[in-house]
C-alpha positions as CSV (number, residue, x, y, z in Angstrom):
1,M,0.0,0.0,0.0
2,R,1.4,3.4,-1.0
3,L,1.4,5.9,1.8
4,P,0.4,9.5,0.9
5,T,3.1,12.2,0.9
6,P,3.3,14.8,3.6
7,A,2.1,17.4,1.2
8,R,-1.0,15.3,0.3
9,L,-1.7,14.7,4.0
10,F,-1.5,18.4,4.6
11,W,-4.1,19.2,1.9
12,I,-6.4,16.4,3.1
13,A,-6.2,17.6,6.7
14,T,-6.8,21.2,5.6
15,A,-9.9,20.3,3.5
16,A,-11.2,18.1,6.4
17,I,-10.8,20.8,9.0
18,A,-12.5,23.4,6.8
19,S,-15.4,21.2,5.9
20,L,-16.0,20.2,9.6
21,S,-15.8,23.9,10.7
22,L,-18.4,24.9,8.1
23,V,-20.7,22.0,9.1
24,A,-20.3,22.6,12.8
25,H,-20.8,26.4,12.4
26,G,-24.3,25.7,11.1
27,L,-25.2,23.2,13.9
28,V,-24.0,24.9,17.1
29,D,-26.0,27.6,18.9
30,S,-23.4,29.1,21.2
31,P,-22.0,32.4,19.9
32,W,-18.6,31.7,21.5
33,L,-18.4,28.4,19.7
34,R,-19.3,30.1,16.5
35,I,-16.6,32.7,16.9
36,A,-14.1,29.9,17.7
37,L,-15.1,28.0,14.6
38,E,-14.8,31.1,12.5
39,V,-11.3,31.8,13.8
40,L,-10.3,28.2,13.1
41,L,-11.7,28.4,9.6
42,A,-9.9,31.7,9.0
43,S,-6.7,30.3,10.3
44,V,-6.9,27.2,8.1
45,V,-7.7,29.3,5.0
46,T,-4.9,31.7,5.8
47,L,-2.4,28.8,6.2
48,A,-3.5,27.2,3.0
49,S,-3.2,30.5,1.1
50,V,0.3,31.0,2.5
51,V,1.3,27.5,1.4
52,L,-0.2,28.0,-2.1
53,I,1.6,31.4,-2.5
54,A,4.9,29.8,-1.3
55,R,4.6,27.0,-3.7
56,G,3.6,29.3,-6.6
57,L,6.7,31.5,-5.9
58,R,8.9,28.5,-5.7
59,W,7.6,27.3,-9.1
60,F,7.9,30.7,-10.6
61,L,11.4,31.4,-9.3
62,W,12.8,28.0,-10.3
63,R,14.3,29.3,-13.5
64,V,17.3,31.5,-13.2
65,G,15.9,34.1,-15.7
66,R,12.6,34.5,-13.7
67,R,14.5,34.8,-10.5
68,L,16.8,37.5,-11.8
69,A,13.9,39.4,-13.4
70,F,11.9,39.2,-10.2
71,S,15.0,40.4,-8.2
72,Y,15.4,43.4,-10.6
73,F,11.6,44.1,-10.3
74,L,11.9,44.2,-6.5
75,I,15.0,46.4,-6.5
76,G,14.4,48.7,-9.4
77,V,10.7,48.9,-10.2
78,L,8.8,48.4,-7.0
79,P,10.5,51.4,-5.2
80,I,9.3,53.8,-7.9
81,P,5.5,53.8,-7.0
82,M,6.5,53.8,-3.3
83,V,8.7,56.9,-3.8
84,M,5.9,58.5,-5.9
85,V,3.4,57.9,-3.1
86,L,5.9,59.3,-0.5
87,G,6.6,62.3,-2.8
88,G,2.9,62.9,-3.2
89,I,2.4,62.9,0.5
90,G,5.3,65.3,0.9
91,L,4.0,67.6,-1.7
92,Y,0.6,67.6,-0.1
93,L,2.1,68.5,3.3
94,L,4.2,71.2,1.7
95,S,1.2,72.6,0.0
96,G,-0.7,72.6,3.3
97,Y,2.2,74.5,5.0
98,F,2.0,77.0,2.2
99,L,-1.7,77.5,2.6
100,G,-1.2,78.0,6.4
101,H,1.6,80.5,5.6
102,E,-0.7,82.5,3.3
103,Y,-3.5,82.4,5.8
104,R,-1.3,83.6,8.6
105,A,0.1,86.4,6.4
106,A,-3.4,87.5,5.6
107,L,-4.4,87.5,9.3
108,D,-1.2,89.4,10.1
109,G,-2.0,92.0,7.4
110,L,-5.5,92.5,8.7
111,H,-4.3,93.0,12.2
112,H,-1.7,95.5,11.0
113,D,-4.5,97.5,9.3
114,L,-6.5,97.4,12.5
115,Q,-3.5,98.6,14.5
116,S,-2.8,101.4,12.1
117,S,-6.5,102.6,12.3
118,A,-6.3,102.4,16.1
119,D,-3.1,104.4,16.3
120,N,-4.3,107.1,13.9
121,A,-7.7,107.4,15.7
122,L,-5.9,107.7,19.1
123,A,-3.6,110.4,17.8
124,H,-6.6,112.4,16.5
125,F,-8.5,111.8,19.7
126,A,-5.5,112.8,22.0
127,E,-4.6,116.0,20.0
128,R,-8.0,117.4,19.2
129,G,-10.3,115.7,21.7
130,T,-12.6,114.6,18.9
131,T,-13.4,111.2,17.5
132,S,-12.8,110.2,14.0
133,P,-15.5,108.3,12.0
134,I,-16.7,105.4,14.0
135,T,-16.4,103.0,11.0
136,T,-13.9,103.1,8.2
137,G,-14.9,100.5,5.7
138,H,-15.3,97.2,7.8
139,I,-13.1,98.5,10.6
140,A,-15.2,99.6,13.6
141,L,-13.7,102.0,16.3
142,A,-14.5,102.6,19.9
143,F,-13.1,105.5,22.0
144,Y,-12.4,105.4,25.7
145,A,-11.7,108.1,28.3
146,S,-10.8,107.3,31.9
147,G,-11.7,103.7,31.2
148,R,-15.2,104.2,29.9
149,R,-16.5,104.2,26.3
150,V,-17.4,107.7,25.2
151,A,-18.0,107.0,21.5
152,G,-17.9,104.3,18.9
153,D,-19.5,101.1,17.9
154,A,-22.1,99.8,20.3
155,D,-20.8,96.2,20.2
156,A,-17.6,97.4,21.8
157,P,-17.1,96.8,25.6
158,R,-18.4,99.6,27.8
159,L,-15.2,99.6,29.9
160,W,-11.7,99.6,28.6
161,P,-10.9,96.0,27.7
162,D,-7.7,95.3,29.8
163,W,-8.2,91.6,29.1
164,V,-7.2,92.3,25.4
165,A,-3.7,93.3,26.6
166,Q,-3.5,90.2,28.7
167,H,-3.7,88.0,25.5
168,P,-1.3,88.7,22.7
169,T,-3.0,89.5,19.4
170,E,-0.1,89.0,17.1
171,P,-0.7,85.9,15.0
172,D,3.0,85.0,15.0
173,S,2.9,84.5,18.8
174,S,2.7,80.9,20.1
175,A,0.2,82.0,22.7
176,A,-1.8,84.1,20.3
177,T,-5.5,84.5,20.6
178,P,-6.2,86.3,17.3
179,F,-10.0,85.8,17.3
180,W,-12.6,87.3,19.7
181,T,-16.4,87.0,19.8
182,L,-18.8,89.9,19.5
183,P,-22.2,89.9,21.3
184,D,-23.8,88.4,18.2
185,S,-21.3,85.4,18.5
186,S,-19.5,86.5,15.3
187,L,-15.7,86.3,15.2
188,T,-13.5,89.4,14.9
189,V,-9.9,90.5,15.1
190,V,-9.0,93.5,17.4
191,A,-6.3,96.0,18.0
192,T,-5.8,98.5,20.8
193,A,-4.0,101.8,21.2
194,S,-3.9,103.8,24.5
195,S,-2.2,106.9,25.9
196,Q,-2.6,108.0,29.5
197,T,-6.3,108.1,30.2
198,R,-7.5,107.7,26.6
199,G,-7.7,104.7,24.4
200,V,-9.0,103.4,21.1
201,L,-10.3,99.9,20.3
202,A,-10.4,98.8,16.6
203,F,-12.1,95.6,15.4
204,Y,-13.2,94.0,12.2
205,R,-17.0,94.4,11.6
206,G,-17.6,92.5,8.3
207,S,-17.3,88.9,7.3
208,L,-14.0,87.9,8.7
209,A,-13.8,84.6,6.6
210,A,-14.5,86.5,3.4
211,E,-11.8,89.1,4.1
212,L,-9.2,86.5,5.0
213,S,-10.1,84.6,1.9
214,R,-9.7,87.7,-0.3
215,R,-6.3,88.6,1.3
216,S,-4.8,85.1,1.1
217,A,-6.4,83.8,-2.1
218,V,-7.3,80.7,0.0
219,W,-10.9,79.7,0.9
220,V,-11.1,80.2,4.7
221,T,-13.8,78.6,6.8
222,L,-13.9,79.7,10.5
223,T,-15.5,77.3,12.9
224,D,-18.6,78.3,14.8
225,P,-17.6,78.9,18.4
226,S,-21.0,77.5,19.6
227,D,-20.2,74.1,18.0
228,R,-17.9,72.6,20.6
229,D,-17.4,69.3,18.6
230,S,-16.1,71.2,15.5
231,T,-14.0,73.6,17.6
232,S,-12.2,70.9,19.6
233,P,-9.1,69.6,17.9
234,I,-8.0,66.0,17.6
235,R,-5.7,65.1,20.5
236,L,-2.7,62.9,19.6
237,Q,-0.7,61.3,22.4
238,L,2.8,60.2,21.1
239,L,5.4,59.0,23.6
240,S,5.6,61.7,26.3
241,G,4.2,64.5,24.1
242,E,0.7,65.6,23.3
243,Y,-0.2,67.2,20.0
244,A,-3.3,69.0,18.7
245,L,-4.4,68.4,15.1
246,A,-6.9,70.7,13.5
247,N,-10.3,69.3,12.9
248,I,-10.9,70.2,9.3
249,S,-14.4,71.3,8.6
250,T,-15.8,70.7,5.1
251,G,-19.2,72.2,5.8
252,T,-19.1,75.4,3.7
253,D,-21.2,77.3,1.1
254,V,-20.2,75.3,-2.1
255,A,-21.7,77.9,-4.5
256,A,-19.7,80.7,-2.8
257,R,-16.5,78.7,-2.8
258,N,-16.9,77.8,-6.5
259,A,-17.5,81.4,-7.3
260,F,-14.4,82.3,-5.3
261,F,-12.3,79.9,-7.4
262,G,-14.0,80.9,-10.7
263,I,-15.7,77.5,-11.2
264,E,-18.6,77.9,-13.6
265,N,-19.7,74.3,-14.3
266,E,-20.5,71.3,-12.2
267,D,-17.6,69.2,-13.7
268,P,-14.5,71.4,-13.7
269,P,-11.0,70.1,-14.5
270,W,-9.0,68.5,-11.7
271,S,-6.7,71.5,-11.5
272,A,-9.7,73.8,-10.7
273,R,-11.3,71.5,-8.1
274,P,-10.7,72.5,-4.4
275,L,-8.9,69.3,-3.5
276,L,-6.3,70.7,-1.0
277,W,-7.5,70.9,2.6
278,W,-5.5,72.1,5.6
279,G,-6.3,73.1,9.1
280,E,-5.0,75.7,11.6
281,V,-5.4,75.5,15.4
282,A,-5.4,78.6,17.6
283,G,-5.5,79.1,21.3
284,P,-8.6,79.6,23.5
285,L,-11.4,81.8,22.2
286,H,-12.5,84.7,24.4
287,S,-15.4,87.1,24.5
288,L,-14.5,90.7,23.6
289,E,-17.3,92.0,26.0
290,D,-15.8,90.7,29.2
291,G,-12.8,88.5,28.3
292,S,-14.4,85.3,29.4
293,E,-13.4,82.0,27.7
294,V,-16.0,81.0,25.1
295,S,-14.1,77.9,23.8
296,A,-10.9,76.1,24.8
297,W,-9.9,75.9,21.1
298,S,-10.6,77.5,17.8
299,S,-9.7,76.1,14.4
300,T,-9.7,77.2,10.9
301,S,-10.2,75.1,7.7
302,L,-8.3,76.1,4.6
303,N,-9.2,75.0,1.1
304,S,-7.5,75.6,-2.3
305,N,-7.0,74.1,-5.7
306,L,-3.9,73.3,-7.8
307,R,-4.5,76.2,-10.2
308,S,-4.6,78.8,-7.4
309,L,-1.6,77.2,-5.7
310,Q,0.3,77.3,-8.9
311,R,-0.4,81.0,-9.4
312,Q,0.8,81.8,-6.0
313,F,3.9,79.7,-6.3
314,F,5.0,80.9,-9.8
315,S,3.7,84.5,-10.0
316,S,6.7,86.5,-9.0
317,S,9.1,86.1,-12.0
318,A,8.3,84.5,-15.3
319,E,12.0,84.4,-16.3
320,L,12.9,82.7,-13.0
321,N,10.0,80.3,-13.4
322,A,11.1,79.4,-17.0
323,A,14.6,78.7,-15.7
324,V,13.3,76.6,-12.8
325,W,11.1,74.5,-15.1
326,A,13.8,74.1,-17.7
327,S,16.2,72.9,-15.0
328,L,13.6,70.5,-13.6
329,I,12.8,69.1,-17.1
330,A,16.5,68.7,-17.8
331,V,17.2,66.9,-14.5
332,T,14.1,64.7,-15.1
333,G,15.2,63.9,-18.6
334,L,18.7,63.0,-17.3
335,L,17.4,60.8,-14.5
336,S,14.9,59.1,-16.9
337,S,17.7,58.4,-19.4
338,L,19.9,56.9,-16.6
339,Y,17.0,54.8,-15.4
340,F,16.3,53.6,-19.0
341,V,19.9,52.6,-19.5
342,A,19.8,50.7,-16.1
343,V,16.6,48.9,-17.2
344,V,18.2,47.9,-20.5
345,M,21.3,46.7,-18.8
346,A,19.3,44.7,-16.3
347,L,17.2,43.1,-19.0
348,F,20.3,42.3,-21.1
349,M,22.0,40.7,-18.1
350,T,18.9,38.7,-17.3
351,Y,18.5,37.5,-20.9
352,T,22.1,36.6,-21.4
353,L,22.5,34.7,-18.1
354,S,19.2,32.9,-18.6
355,R,20.1,31.9,-22.1
356,A,23.5,30.6,-21.0
357,V,21.9,28.5,-18.2
358,N,19.3,27.2,-20.7
359,H,22.0,26.2,-23.2
360,L,23.8,24.3,-20.4
361,S,20.6,22.6,-19.3
362,R,19.7,21.5,-22.9
363,A,23.2,20.3,-23.5
364,T,23.1,18.3,-20.3
365,D,19.8,16.7,-21.4
366,A,21.4,15.9,-24.8
367,V,24.4,14.2,-23.1
368,L,22.0,12.2,-21.0
369,L,20.4,10.9,-24.2
370,G,23.8,9.8,-25.5
371,E,24.7,12.8,-27.7
372,F,28.3,13.1,-26.5
373,S,29.3,15.3,-29.5
374,R,27.1,18.1,-28.1
375,R,29.0,21.4,-27.4
376,I,28.0,24.7,-26.0
377,P,29.2,27.9,-27.8
378,V,31.2,29.8,-25.2
379,H,31.0,33.6,-25.5
380,R,31.2,34.5,-21.9
381,H,34.2,35.4,-19.8
382,D,32.8,34.7,-16.3
383,Q,32.0,31.8,-14.0
384,I,29.2,30.6,-16.4
385,G,31.7,30.6,-19.2
386,E,34.1,28.6,-17.2
387,L,31.4,26.1,-16.4
388,Q,30.5,25.9,-20.1
389,H,34.2,25.2,-20.9
390,S,34.2,22.5,-18.2
391,F,31.1,21.0,-19.7
392,N,32.6,21.0,-23.2
393,D,35.8,19.5,-21.8
394,M,33.8,16.8,-20.0
395,T,31.7,15.9,-23.1
396,G,34.9,16.0,-25.2
397,N,36.5,13.5,-22.9
398,L,33.4,11.4,-22.9
399,E,33.2,11.5,-26.7
400,S,36.8,10.5,-26.9
401,L,36.1,7.5,-24.6
402,I,33.1,6.4,-26.8
403,E,35.1,6.8,-30.0
404,T,38.0,4.8,-28.5
405,A,35.5,2.1,-27.5
406,A,34.0,2.1,-31.0
407,Q,37.4,1.6,-32.6
408,K,37.8,-1.4,-30.3
409,E,41.1,-0.2,-28.7
410,S,42.5,-2.1,-25.8
411,L,40.4,-2.4,-22.7
412,E,43.3,-1.1,-20.6
413,K,43.4,2.2,-22.6
414,E,39.6,2.7,-22.2
415,L,39.9,2.1,-18.5
416,E,42.7,4.5,-18.2
417,I,40.8,7.2,-20.0
418,A,37.8,6.7,-17.9
419,R,39.8,6.8,-14.7
420,D,41.5,10.0,-15.7
421,L,38.1,11.5,-16.5
422,Q,36.8,10.7,-13.0
423,E,39.9,11.9,-11.2
424,S,39.7,15.2,-13.1
425,L,36.4,15.8,-11.3
426,L,38.0,15.3,-7.9
427,P,39.7,18.3,-6.2
428,V,43.4,18.8,-6.9
429,E,43.8,21.0,-3.8
430,V,41.7,22.4,-1.1
431,P,41.0,26.1,-0.8
432,A,43.9,27.8,0.9
433,T,43.4,28.0,4.7
434,E,45.5,27.9,7.9
435,R,42.7,26.3,9.9
436,V,42.5,22.7,8.6
437,E,44.6,19.9,7.2
438,F,43.1,17.2,4.9
439,S,44.1,13.7,4.0
440,T,42.1,11.8,1.5
441,L,41.7,8.4,-0.2
442,F,39.9,7.6,-3.5
443,E,40.1,4.0,-4.8
444,P,37.4,3.1,-7.4
445,S,36.8,-0.6,-7.8
446,A,36.2,-0.2,-11.5
447,A,37.4,2.1,-14.2
448,I,34.7,4.6,-13.2
449,G,33.4,4.4,-9.7
450,G,30.4,5.8,-8.0
451,D,32.1,7.5,-5.1
452,Y,32.7,11.2,-5.1
453,F,34.2,13.7,-2.7
454,D,34.9,17.4,-2.9
455,I,36.1,20.3,-0.7
456,L,34.6,23.6,-1.7
457,R,35.0,27.1,-0.4
458,I,31.6,28.8,0.4
459,D,33.1,32.1,1.6
460,E,36.0,33.4,3.6
461,D,34.8,31.7,6.8
462,R,33.3,28.5,5.6
463,L,34.3,25.3,3.8
464,A,32.1,22.5,2.5
465,V,33.2,18.9,2.6
466,V,31.0,16.6,0.4
467,V,31.2,12.8,0.3
468,A,28.8,11.0,-2.0
469,D,28.2,7.5,-3.3
470,V,26.3,7.0,-6.6
471,S,24.8,3.6,-7.1
472,G,26.3,1.4,-9.8
473,H,29.6,1.5,-11.7
474,G,30.9,2.3,-15.1
475,L,30.3,5.2,-17.5
476,P,26.7,6.0,-16.7
477,T,27.6,6.3,-13.0
478,G,30.6,8.5,-13.9
479,L,28.3,10.8,-15.9
480,R,25.8,11.0,-13.2
481,M,28.7,11.8,-10.8
482,A,29.9,14.6,-13.1
483,M,26.3,16.0,-13.3
484,L,26.1,15.8,-9.5
485,K,29.4,17.7,-9.2
486,A,28.4,20.4,-11.7
487,A,25.1,21.0,-9.9
488,L,26.7,20.9,-6.5
489,V,29.4,23.5,-7.4
490,I,26.7,25.9,-8.6
491,L,24.5,25.4,-5.5
492,V,27.4,25.8,-3.1
493,E,28.7,28.9,-4.8
494,E,25.1,30.3,-4.5
495,K,25.5,29.7,-0.7
496,K,22.4,27.6,-0.5
497,P,21.8,25.8,2.9
498,A,22.8,22.1,2.9
499,S,19.3,20.9,3.3
500,E,18.2,22.9,0.2
501,I,21.2,21.6,-1.7
502,L,20.2,18.0,-1.0
503,H,16.6,18.9,-1.9
504,R,17.6,20.3,-5.3
505,L,20.0,17.4,-6.0
506,N,17.2,14.9,-5.0
507,R,14.9,16.6,-7.6
508,M,17.7,16.3,-10.2
509,V,18.3,12.6,-9.4
510,R,14.5,11.8,-9.5
511,A,14.3,13.6,-12.9
512,E,16.2,10.7,-14.5
513,K,13.3,8.7,-16.1
514,R,15.2,6.1,-18.2
515,R,17.1,4.4,-15.4
516,R,16.6,5.0,-11.7
517,F,19.6,5.4,-9.5
518,F,20.2,6.5,-5.9
519,V,22.9,8.6,-4.2
520,T,23.9,8.7,-0.6
521,A,25.7,11.9,0.5
522,T,27.0,13.8,3.5
523,I,27.5,17.6,3.4
524,A,29.7,19.0,6.2
525,V,30.1,22.8,6.6
526,I,33.1,24.0,8.6
527,D,32.6,27.5,10.1
528,F,36.0,28.9,11.1
529,R,34.4,32.0,12.7
530,R,32.1,30.0,15.0
531,D,34.4,26.9,15.3
532,T,31.5,24.6,14.4
533,L,30.9,21.7,12.1
534,E,27.3,21.3,10.6
535,I,26.7,17.8,9.3
536,T,23.7,17.1,7.0
537,N,23.2,13.4,6.0
538,A,21.3,11.8,3.2
539,G,21.5,8.0,3.8
540,H,25.4,8.0,4.0
541,P,27.5,6.1,6.6
542,P,28.2,7.9,9.9
543,T,30.8,10.6,10.5
544,Y,33.5,9.9,13.0
545,L,35.0,12.5,15.4
546,V,38.4,11.7,17.0
547,R,38.9,13.9,20.1
548,G,41.5,13.2,22.8
549,G,42.1,9.7,21.6
550,E,38.4,8.8,21.8
551,V,36.0,8.3,19.0
552,E,32.4,9.5,18.6
553,E,30.2,7.9,16.0
554,I,27.8,10.6,14.6
555,L,25.0,8.5,13.1
556,L,22.3,10.6,11.4
557,A,19.3,8.9,9.8
558,G,18.4,10.2,6.3
559,S,16.9,9.1,3.1
560,P,19.1,8.7,0.0
561,L,18.8,11.1,-3.0
562,G,16.3,9.7,-5.6
563,V,13.5,8.6,-3.3
564,L,10.2,10.2,-2.7
565,D,10.5,10.7,1.1
566,E,12.9,13.5,1.8
567,N,14.4,13.2,5.3
568,Y,17.8,14.8,5.8
569,Q,18.9,14.9,9.5
570,Q,21.3,17.6,10.6
571,R,23.6,18.1,13.6
572,V,25.9,21.0,14.6
573,L,29.2,20.1,16.5
574,E,31.6,22.5,18.3
575,L,35.1,22.0,17.0
576,K,38.1,22.0,19.4
577,A,41.8,22.1,18.9
578,G,43.2,18.9,17.5
579,D,39.8,17.4,16.5
580,V,39.9,15.0,13.5
581,A,36.7,14.4,11.5
582,V,36.6,11.3,9.3
583,W,34.1,10.8,6.4
584,L,34.2,7.5,4.4
585,S,32.1,5.4,2.0
586,D,30.7,2.0,2.7
587,G,33.4,0.3,0.7
588,L,35.8,0.7,3.6
589,I,33.3,-0.4,6.3
590,E,32.2,-3.4,4.2
591,A,35.7,-4.6,3.2
592,N,35.5,-8.4,3.4
593,N,38.2,-10.9,4.4
594,G,38.6,-14.4,2.9
595,A,35.7,-15.6,5.0
596,D,33.3,-12.9,3.6
597,E,33.3,-11.1,7.0
598,P,32.9,-7.4,6.7
599,F,35.2,-5.0,8.6
600,G,32.2,-3.4,10.3
601,Y,31.4,-0.2,12.2
602,E,32.8,-1.3,15.6
603,A,36.1,-2.2,14.1
604,T,36.2,1.2,12.3
605,A,35.6,3.1,15.5
606,Q,38.3,0.9,17.3
607,A,40.8,1.5,14.5
608,L,40.3,5.3,14.6
609,R,40.8,5.4,18.4
610,G,44.2,6.7,19.5
611,P,46.5,9.7,19.0
612,A,45.3,12.2,16.4
613,R,48.4,14.4,15.7
614,S,47.5,14.7,12.0
615,A,44.9,13.8,9.5
616,Q,47.4,11.6,7.7
617,E,48.1,9.6,10.9
618,V,44.4,8.8,11.5
619,R,43.9,7.9,7.8
620,D,46.9,5.6,7.7
621,R,45.9,3.9,11.0
622,L,42.4,3.1,9.6
623,L,43.7,1.9,6.3
624,A,46.3,-0.4,8.0
625,A,43.5,-2.0,10.1
626,I,41.4,-2.6,7.0
627,E,44.3,-4.0,5.1
628,L,45.1,-6.4,7.9
629,H,41.5,-7.5,8.1
630,S,41.1,-8.1,4.3
631,G,44.4,-9.9,4.0
632,G,45.0,-8.4,0.5
633,E,41.6,-9.3,-0.9
634,P,40.6,-7.1,-3.9
635,A,38.1,-4.3,-3.1
636,E,34.6,-5.2,-4.2
637,D,33.3,-1.6,-3.8
638,D,34.7,1.9,-4.2
639,R,36.7,3.2,-1.3
640,T,36.7,6.9,-0.4
641,L,37.9,8.6,2.8
642,V,38.3,12.3,3.8
643,A,40.1,13.1,7.1
644,M,40.2,16.6,8.5
645,H,42.5,17.9,11.3
646,Y,41.2,21.1,12.8
647,F,43.2,24.0,14.2
648,P,41.4,26.9,15.8
649,G,44.5,29.1,15.5
650,A,46.8,29.7,12.6
651,A,48.8,26.5,13.0
652,A,48.6,24.7,9.7
653,D,50.2,25.2,6.3
654,A,48.2,27.7,4.2
655,N,48.2,25.5,1.1
656,V,47.5,22.0,2.3
657,K,46.7,19.5,-0.5
658,P,44.6,16.4,0.0
659,R,46.7,13.3,-0.2
660,N,45.2,10.5,-2.3
661,E,47.1,7.2,-1.8
């Protein structure tokens, strides 16, 4: 009976839980149980969606070209709308600050006019003892002698308003109270002038919002002081500070506002529509009659359109505006050209790299089908080009071997060529380091064996030791080993985790449809910076750690490459000075003597036990014990061994070569 895969079990369980939740939701009466079922159903749906998205991304990004194109999209394209949104927000805030500036400038100009009227009226009143006209335009005046009103507007206070002097009236002041309320609850702006026993109070008598709108070219809406909800600002508590945000009011006379902006139809262009809103918050609002507080806050809503804002921004100098716009257009054109060149380069790099990888993949498939004369045109001068050269060299060697076999040359020559081909795939020397010493053994039982080992540099702080055993012998096994090495080198140089490397290699092995084969492998990553050894196993014999004369057998269960069930166990060890790690193939452990008795795991551990002054010493001690056991019997399986002597400090030769004997 074939058991379902974990992925199939996951989807079966997800569908079952979702179905049961929907059925139970219609049967239960408790609201709490209904909520719990809804949460469970939402969690299951969310988890299933995440899994589907992850699988879709993995499928989409499997090809190198798609992965590169997606990376360029994330780096070079996605930030553009994000920057545009951020720029739009910044422009809106800048426009709002400009509206606030124009509004405050208009309020300051109105107050200046009131102060000038009050000063002139006081001078006339003090010199001649007579009052000037009570109202000049929309400016109302009130005259005071010995603290009492003797003439002027009836809405002015009867007694001299000392409370006005207690509250600054300059709009630039942080504690300013620019607005006061008249007896009819309308808002006004006041100014005072006094000399000895005489004084003059000036205040605005007309529509204050209309006057401020005219002066600032911004539609101004003043909040009704009787409406506490609209007057109160929004309170924002951030860390230890408290901030007041203006409560923007949109309740206004639409017809009057449209007339103010010159909008004549119901569907004006976007530039004419009043889309810009801003708010200003002032201090407490007081009554002009007696100085009592009417409202704790007063706020103003400002409204404008792009056309009006443009006129105010660019109305001072046409020559300067032309120069600014010309500079902006020039810079925009330059940046756009640079971005276009960058996009073209990115597309070209993606296309060329993807095409090179596709050529290599198609050529590998052709070699698998027996087309050993297949070559890849090499036009690149980078790592991909070197890999293409290596592939051409490999297929050339294979083609030479097949041609030699077709010409029925001597078997010894064919075996020698095949052995040279396989040995060319093994490392000639390890990456230069002062932290480790290696000693190795590679003895195939046939012309081309199935064992493989490699020592690859991941980065400045890590090395990868790989030992693998491909099932079978002969030319097909050697070709599979060569494919395994090519894929492994690419994945290691891409700094993929060991588990993902094994997963990708397993998919490659399983893709072989004509003849199934299996591979056992161990990937050990040595981290010099952390002094650790990470071992990931896929059905390979155990790793042995010799420390202080004692031996630890590190046995990790795992499934070989080429099977459906992927189970790669992993373990991380702390390396110490003088540690020797030993990796070997089953050809050494299963070496038989004349009575067909294998050497065995216990004998392997016993032979490794003892002093570990060098990797060569441990290697030779194990090989001597196996040779004594087998009594000179020929090897029935490939024999591969890699021994590593670890130095935490700079104690080893910087260019240590593995020794194959």
